[in-house]
Legacy VTK file of the C-alpha trace (Angstrom):
# vtk DataFile Version 3.0
C-alpha trace
ASCII
DATASET POLYDATA
POINTS 244 float
-23.552 -15.083 11.550
-20.044 -14.600 10.171
-18.881 -11.002 9.904
-18.362 -9.843 6.324
-15.676 -7.718 4.668
-16.291 -6.405 1.154
-13.225 -4.956 -0.548
-12.240 -3.778 -4.017
-14.364 -2.366 -6.808
-15.862 1.102 -6.508
-17.662 2.509 -3.494
-20.994 2.067 -5.229
-20.199 -1.546 -6.107
-19.317 -2.290 -2.488
-22.553 -0.695 -1.250
-24.576 -2.632 -3.813
-22.920 -5.899 -2.754
-23.671 -5.136 0.896
-27.259 -4.260 -0.005
-27.748 -7.601 -1.764
-26.213 -9.387 1.215
-28.389 -7.669 3.828
-31.682 -7.414 1.912
-32.814 -11.041 2.476
-32.620 -10.469 6.237
-35.327 -7.799 6.130
-38.985 -7.942 5.153
-39.131 -4.208 4.491
-37.575 -2.044 1.735
-33.999 -0.997 2.514
-32.472 2.455 2.239
-29.017 2.930 3.735
-29.558 6.718 3.825
-32.608 6.173 6.069
-31.956 2.716 7.500
-34.506 0.754 9.534
-34.036 0.522 13.287
-32.211 -2.812 13.035
-29.405 -1.388 10.857
-26.699 0.902 12.217
-24.673 2.661 9.498
-21.259 3.989 10.520
-19.673 6.500 8.182
-17.484 9.581 8.151
-18.966 13.066 7.841
-16.013 14.834 6.240
-13.664 13.127 3.748
-10.687 13.712 6.066
-12.441 12.232 9.109
-11.708 8.850 10.664
-13.978 6.355 12.407
-13.196 6.497 16.107
-13.606 4.256 19.108
-16.763 6.023 20.297
-18.549 5.067 17.079
-17.531 1.431 17.559
-18.689 1.554 21.172
-22.005 2.872 19.906
-22.197 -0.142 17.610
-21.637 -2.429 20.600
-24.520 -0.790 22.449
-26.640 -1.187 19.323
-25.833 -4.912 19.183
-26.648 -5.343 22.871
-30.360 -4.867 22.118
-32.406 -7.584 20.461
-33.688 -7.102 16.895
-36.937 -5.186 16.702
-38.302 -6.117 13.264
-35.639 -8.113 11.421
-33.978 -11.481 11.954
-30.714 -9.844 12.990
-29.244 -6.473 13.842
-26.757 -5.294 11.208
-23.802 -2.991 11.768
-22.613 -1.534 8.457
-19.261 0.277 8.360
-19.043 2.044 4.999
-15.339 2.968 4.949
-13.667 0.504 7.289
-10.216 1.541 6.094
-10.775 4.767 8.081
-11.117 2.956 11.415
-8.515 4.214 13.884
-6.305 1.645 15.598
-8.172 1.971 18.934
-11.472 1.606 17.055
-10.195 -1.538 15.312
-9.086 -3.055 18.606
-12.516 -2.321 20.064
-14.253 -3.795 17.017
-12.078 -6.883 17.248
-13.688 -7.828 20.550
-17.107 -7.746 18.889
-15.860 -9.882 15.995
-14.306 -12.406 18.378
-17.487 -12.787 20.441
-20.331 -11.549 18.241
-23.613 -10.949 20.071
-26.494 -13.231 19.215
-28.556 -12.184 16.193
-25.948 -9.699 14.981
-24.029 -9.217 11.752
-21.100 -6.876 11.128
-20.514 -5.824 7.513
-17.363 -3.874 6.701
-16.763 -2.106 3.380
-13.277 -0.994 2.380
-11.433 -0.042 -0.763
-8.541 -2.230 0.440
-7.588 -4.283 3.477
-4.048 -2.972 3.984
-5.039 -0.611 6.808
-6.993 -3.256 8.747
-5.481 -5.366 11.499
-4.597 -8.937 10.454
-6.652 -10.158 13.424
-9.717 -8.437 11.962
-9.046 -9.933 8.527
-8.847 -13.400 10.078
-12.288 -13.100 11.651
-14.348 -12.049 8.647
-15.556 -13.648 5.465
-14.015 -11.654 2.605
-15.755 -10.784 -0.638
-13.245 -9.418 -3.146
-14.724 -7.373 -5.953
-12.786 -7.221 -9.236
-9.926 -4.760 -9.171
-10.757 -2.333 -11.923
-11.359 1.291 -12.688
-14.177 2.914 -10.728
-16.102 3.384 -13.923
-16.198 2.140 -17.464
-17.386 4.578 -20.107
-18.278 3.524 -23.618
-16.844 5.718 -26.410
-20.315 7.203 -26.919
-20.728 8.024 -23.214
-17.245 9.522 -23.016
-17.944 11.638 -26.102
-21.270 12.898 -24.724
-19.738 13.858 -21.387
-16.774 15.506 -23.113
-19.161 17.619 -25.188
-21.091 18.607 -22.056
-17.836 19.525 -20.319
-16.670 21.519 -23.332
-19.910 23.511 -23.182
-19.657 23.924 -19.406
-16.164 25.424 -19.559
-17.420 28.262 -21.772
-20.491 29.026 -19.643
-21.054 31.591 -16.919
-22.176 31.065 -13.343
-25.925 30.956 -14.015
-25.631 28.477 -16.863
-23.364 26.220 -14.805
-25.816 26.186 -11.907
-28.670 25.342 -14.267
-26.673 22.520 -15.856
-25.953 21.037 -12.426
-29.705 20.860 -11.772
-30.346 19.318 -15.185
-27.724 16.593 -14.820
-28.367 15.308 -11.292
-31.565 14.778 -9.328
-30.294 12.460 -6.590
-27.147 11.414 -4.763
-26.522 8.324 -6.892
-26.527 10.375 -10.098
-24.184 12.887 -8.492
-21.754 10.134 -7.488
-21.791 8.599 -10.960
-21.236 11.993 -12.566
-18.328 12.852 -10.263
-16.659 9.488 -10.912
-17.155 9.818 -14.670
-15.698 13.328 -14.635
-12.805 12.109 -12.515
-12.104 9.435 -15.111
-12.208 11.973 -17.961
-9.961 14.520 -16.238
-7.396 11.761 -15.674
-7.536 10.956 -19.365
-7.135 14.653 -20.201
-4.095 14.844 -17.923
-2.506 11.917 -19.750
-3.201 13.647 -23.072
-1.808 16.980 -21.888
1.405 15.391 -20.664
1.844 13.493 -23.925
1.312 10.016 -22.479
-1.799 9.708 -24.627
-1.984 11.164 -28.130
-5.726 11.700 -28.264
-7.686 14.400 -26.491
-10.494 16.930 -27.036
-9.677 20.194 -28.797
-10.460 22.345 -25.761
-7.391 20.916 -24.015
-5.341 23.292 -26.176
-6.848 26.160 -24.166
-6.116 24.623 -20.756
-2.745 24.507 -19.053
-1.457 21.627 -16.967
-2.130 23.431 -13.674
-5.788 23.995 -14.564
-6.277 20.324 -15.403
-4.567 19.199 -12.205
-6.737 21.577 -10.165
-9.917 20.318 -11.880
-8.843 16.743 -11.167
-8.165 17.546 -7.509
-11.481 19.378 -7.082
-13.410 16.532 -8.696
-11.821 13.975 -6.375
-12.613 16.171 -3.363
-16.258 16.503 -4.375
-16.508 12.757 -4.941
-15.260 12.154 -1.403
-17.740 14.696 -0.053
-20.575 12.899 -1.831
-19.470 9.610 -0.304
-19.606 11.378 3.080
-23.253 12.257 2.317
-23.092 16.026 1.816
-25.904 17.770 -0.077
-25.482 16.478 -3.621
-26.899 19.589 -5.324
-24.495 21.923 -3.522
-21.605 19.542 -4.178
-22.152 19.449 -7.951
-22.812 23.192 -8.079
-19.521 23.870 -6.292
-17.731 21.437 -8.578
-18.993 23.094 -11.749
-18.185 26.562 -10.429
-14.634 25.444 -9.599
-13.831 24.414 -13.174
-11.815 26.839 -15.354
-13.567 29.278 -17.694
-12.429 29.278 -21.296
-14.283 32.429 -22.304
LINES 1 245
244 0 1 2 3 4 5 6 7 8 9 10 11 12 13 14 15 16 17 18 19 20 21 22 23 24 25 26 27 28 29 30 31 32 33 34 35 36 37 38 39 40 41 42 43 44 45 46 47 48 49 50 51 52 53 54 55 56 57 58 59 60 61 62 63 64 65 66 67 68 69 70 71 72 73 74 75 76 77 78 79 80 81 82 83 84 85 86 87 88 89 90 91 92 93 94 95 96 97 98 99 100 101 102 103 104 105 106 107 108 109 110 111 112 113 114 115 116 117 118 119 120 121 122 123 124 125 126 127 128 129 130 131 132 133 134 135 136 137 138 139 140 141 142 143 144 145 146 147 148 149 150 151 152 153 154 155 156 157 158 159 160 161 162 163 164 165 166 167 168 169 170 171 172 173 174 175 176 177 178 179 180 181 182 183 184 185 186 187 188 189 190 191 192 193 194 195 196 197 198 199 200 201 202 203 204 205 206 207 208 209 210 211 212 213 214 215 216 217 218 219 220 221 222 223 224 225 226 227 228 229 230 231 232 233 234 235 236 237 238 239 240 241 242 243
């Protein structure tokens, strides 16, 4: 089967596209967090980590064994843009001479960091280039009101709100991306690029907004790396400024 590269869109959109691609190959329910024996998921642990040659060598060993339950063995690389150069060169050999009954699926936000020789040996699915999220005015208003309330709350109330808002990793990812979108909008309003903005921005300085934006992006990356979603959202809420 032809190796696949899915680029563009948001991380969740890429995972969903990969899921829809791989699902027909399996007779059992799929869960990339607890994949079946015929799927090997390669991902980073920390946001700053890269995907090294040893992980790619592990994928080769995985492909060397015949499928156990499925039609093929699938190697899924969630953030292929983080492959080191030695890892890419090692992967290239697998793409050039793929083992029988194997399928490599690479996900990446962009292809600029991948070797041209890798690009030439995969079938590319390009997702629409757009913002990670799209909030309706009603959704943006609801989340802004929740954030306004959060910024005036103490530690206990913030921890409780984190439990109320998210009950799984997917919800945590969506929330972090929505908050990231809003903080970017707030930054534009604070710097005068946009005229509109919530009233509580008057009580925040530019440094506080930039720090909130940075912390939100960091937590989003941690969630992508599969950290505990409850702790991630708790830490995010506790890191936001207090308006008193």
